[in-house]
FIVEXRO-490345 format. One record per residue (C-alpha): residue number from 0; x, y, z. Coordinates in steps of 0.25 Angstrom, whole numbers, plus 5000, padded with zeros to 4 digits. Layout:
BEGIN
NUM / X / Y / Z
...
# end
This chain:
BEGIN
0 / 5035 / 4967 / 5047
1 / 5038 / 4978 / 5035
2 / 5041 / 4967 / 5025
3 / 5028 / 4961 / 5028
4 / 5019 / 4973 / 5025
5 / 5026 / 4980 / 5013
6 / 5025 / 4973 / 4998
7 / 5037 / 4973 / 4989
8 / 5042 / 4986 / 4996
9 / 5056 / 4988 / 4989
10 / 5060 / 4997 / 5001
11 / 5059 / 4985 / 5011
12 / 5067 / 4978 / 5004
13 / 5078 / 4989 / 5003
14 / 5076 / 4989 / 5019
15 / 5077 / 4975 / 5020
16 / 5091 / 4975 / 5012
17 / 5096 / 4987 / 5018
18 / 5095 / 4980 / 5033
19 / 5101 / 4966 / 5026
20 / 5112 / 4973 / 5021
21 / 5115 / 4983 / 5031
22 / 5113 / 4971 / 5042
23 / 5120 / 4961 / 5035
24 / 5110 / 4951 / 5036
25 / 5114 / 4945 / 5021
26 / 5126 / 4938 / 5028
27 / 5118 / 4926 / 5033
28 / 5118 / 4922 / 5018
29 / 5125 / 4930 / 5011
30 / 5141 / 4937 / 5010
31 / 5135 / 4951 / 5005
32 / 5123 / 4959 / 5004
33 / 5125 / 4959 / 4988
34 / 5126 / 4944 / 4988
35 / 5112 / 4943 / 4998
36 / 5105 / 4952 / 4988
37 / 5109 / 4944 / 4976
38 / 5106 / 4932 / 4981
39 / 5094 / 4934 / 4990
40 / 5088 / 4944 / 4981
41 / 5093 / 4944 / 4968
42 / 5097 / 4958 / 4970
43 / 5111 / 4966 / 4969
44 / 5116 / 4976 / 4979
45 / 5113 / 4986 / 4972
46 / 5098 / 4982 / 4970
47 / 5098 / 4980 / 4984
48 / 5106 / 4993 / 4987
49 / 5095 / 5000 / 4978
50 / 5084 / 4995 / 4989
51 / 5092 / 4998 / 5001
52 / 5093 / 5013 / 4996
53 / 5078 / 5014 / 4992
54 / 5072 / 5009 / 5005
55 / 5072 / 5020 / 5014
56 / 5064 / 5030 / 5003
57 / 5053 / 5019 / 5002
58 / 5050 / 5016 / 5015
59 / 5050 / 5031 / 5019
60 / 5038 / 5032 / 5008
61 / 5033 / 5019 / 5012
62 / 5032 / 5024 / 5028
63 / 5026 / 5037 / 5025
64 / 5014 / 5030 / 5018
65 / 5000 / 5036 / 5020
66 / 4991 / 5025 / 5029
67 / 4981 / 5029 / 5016
68 / 4980 / 5016 / 5007
69 / 4975 / 5025 / 4994
70 / 4984 / 5037 / 4998
71 / 4991 / 5040 / 4984
72 / 5005 / 5041 / 4991
73 / 5003 / 5028 / 4999
74 / 5000 / 5022 / 4984
75 / 5014 / 5029 / 4978
76 / 5022 / 5025 / 4989
77 / 5018 / 5010 / 4988
78 / 5021 / 5011 / 4974
79 / 5036 / 5017 / 4976
80 / 5044 / 5010 / 4966
81 / 5059 / 5009 / 4968
82 / 5063 / 5015 / 4957
83 / 5056 / 5028 / 4963
84 / 5062 / 5027 / 4976
85 / 5076 / 5024 / 4969
86 / 5074 / 5039 / 4963
87 / 5076 / 5045 / 4979
88 / 5087 / 5037 / 4984
89 / 5098 / 5049 / 4980
90 / 5086 / 5060 / 4988
91 / 5087 / 5049 / 5000
92 / 5100 / 5047 / 5001
93 / 5106 / 5062 / 4997
94 / 5094 / 5067 / 5007
95 / 5085 / 5058 / 5014
96 / 5072 / 5049 / 5014
97 / 5063 / 5060 / 5016
98 / 5066 / 5069 / 5004
99 / 5067 / 5058 / 4995
100 / 5053 / 5053 / 4999
101 / 5049 / 5068 / 4998
102 / 5053 / 5069 / 4983
103 / 5045 / 5057 / 4982
104 / 5032 / 5063 / 4987
105 / 5034 / 5075 / 4983
106 / 5035 / 5069 / 4966
107 / 5024 / 5060 / 4968
108 / 5014 / 5071 / 4975
109 / 5019 / 5080 / 4964
110 / 5016 / 5070 / 4951
111 / 5003 / 5063 / 4950
112 / 5011 / 5052 / 4940
113 / 5018 / 5040 / 4947
114 / 5032 / 5046 / 4952
115 / 5042 / 5036 / 4944
116 / 5057 / 5036 / 4945
117 / 5059 / 5044 / 4934
118 / 5052 / 5055 / 4938
119 / 5057 / 5056 / 4953
120 / 5072 / 5054 / 4947
121 / 5070 / 5068 / 4940
122 / 5062 / 5073 / 4953
123 / 5074 / 5069 / 4962
124 / 5083 / 5075 / 4951
125 / 5079 / 5088 / 4951
126 / 5075 / 5088 / 4965
127 / 5088 / 5084 / 4973
128 / 5095 / 5095 / 4967
129 / 5089 / 5104 / 4976
130 / 5089 / 5098 / 4988
131 / 5097 / 5104 / 4999
132 / 5108 / 5093 / 5004
133 / 5110 / 5091 / 5018
134 / 5098 / 5099 / 5023
135 / 5083 / 5097 / 5026
136 / 5074 / 5096 / 5013
137 / 5062 / 5104 / 5015
138 / 5051 / 5095 / 5009
139 / 5041 / 5106 / 5004
140 / 5052 / 5109 / 4997
141 / 5056 / 5098 / 4992
142 / 5042 / 5094 / 4985
143 / 5041 / 5107 / 4979
144 / 5056 / 5103 / 4973
145 / 5051 / 5090 / 4968
146 / 5037 / 5096 / 4961
147 / 5047 / 5105 / 4955
148 / 5055 / 5094 / 4948
149 / 5043 / 5085 / 4946
150 / 5039 / 5096 / 4936
151 / 5052 / 5097 / 4930
152 / 5053 / 5081 / 4928
153 / 5039 / 5079 / 4922
154 / 5041 / 5091 / 4913
155 / 5053 / 5086 / 4908
156 / 5049 / 5073 / 4905
157 / 5034 / 5080 / 4898
158 / 5043 / 5089 / 4890
159 / 5055 / 5079 / 4885
160 / 5053 / 5076 / 4871
161 / 5055 / 5059 / 4869
162 / 5064 / 5057 / 4859
163 / 5064 / 5044 / 4849
164 / 5073 / 5034 / 4855
165 / 5076 / 5020 / 4851
166 / 5068 / 5011 / 4861
167 / 5077 / 5002 / 4869
168 / 5074 / 4991 / 4877
169 / 5073 / 4998 / 4891
170 / 5083 / 4993 / 4903
171 / 5079 / 4987 / 4915
172 / 5083 / 4988 / 4928
173 / 5082 / 4975 / 4935
174 / 5072 / 4975 / 4948
175 / 5077 / 4975 / 4960
176 / 5070 / 4962 / 4967
177 / 5058 / 4962 / 4976
178 / 5061 / 4957 / 4989
179 / 5050 / 4948 / 4994
180 / 5045 / 4958 / 5004
181 / 5031 / 4956 / 4999
182 / 5031 / 4940 / 5005
183 / 5033 / 4940 / 5019
184 / 5035 / 4925 / 5017
185 / 5044 / 4925 / 5006
186 / 5053 / 4936 / 5013
187 / 5053 / 4928 / 5026
188 / 5056 / 4913 / 5018
189 / 5069 / 4923 / 5012
190 / 5073 / 4927 / 5025
191 / 5072 / 4915 / 5033
192 / 5081 / 4909 / 5021
193 / 5092 / 4920 / 5021
194 / 5092 / 4925 / 5034
195 / 5096 / 4921 / 5048
196 / 5085 / 4922 / 5057
197 / 5093 / 4934 / 5066
198 / 5093 / 4941 / 5052
199 / 5079 / 4940 / 5049
200 / 5074 / 4945 / 5062
201 / 5086 / 4957 / 5060
202 / 5078 / 4960 / 5047
203 / 5064 / 4959 / 5052
204 / 5067 / 4969 / 5064
205 / 5075 / 4979 / 5055
206 / 5063 / 4980 / 5045
207 / 5053 / 4981 / 5054
208 / 5059 / 4993 / 5062
209 / 5055 / 5006 / 5061
# end
């Protein structure tokens, strides 16, 4: 089962939440999906929706992982953060998931430094302007566009003159709660406690579907 093989896989959490929401599996104990998210996982409906919107992109990246555990691409993807994937959501929803993953892969291949959400946001902003809507995106042309955008983003950061600013306490965004996907025992216990046996079987079947 997928949840037994993945450790802290936020995309699996998003996929499960989508199944629970669309199948209304929360109705056994809760009157709404919002109530379910709040009382069961301590997260808002907005946080749950964010995970749901991200999971197709992250899963596509995990599904394309090379078998060699030492491959640099495999290592980078396994360290994929939610903040990085979130910057690709507009691309996946405006075009498709493949275009989003291609932008990420091309950015990683063109930059030796770790790809941060800030860098990826700049690349996406530059590249999306030139993408033809309603048409197939040429992978080679997209990769070339990403490299050009990355140069503009990184050179702009190097040339920018830092301004003196008053140090202020940075605003922090509450982290998205992590569901216990790394502990099958804990997850199974929660499901048995809060879901009917029929709903647990349905969820397990849907999560293991290809």
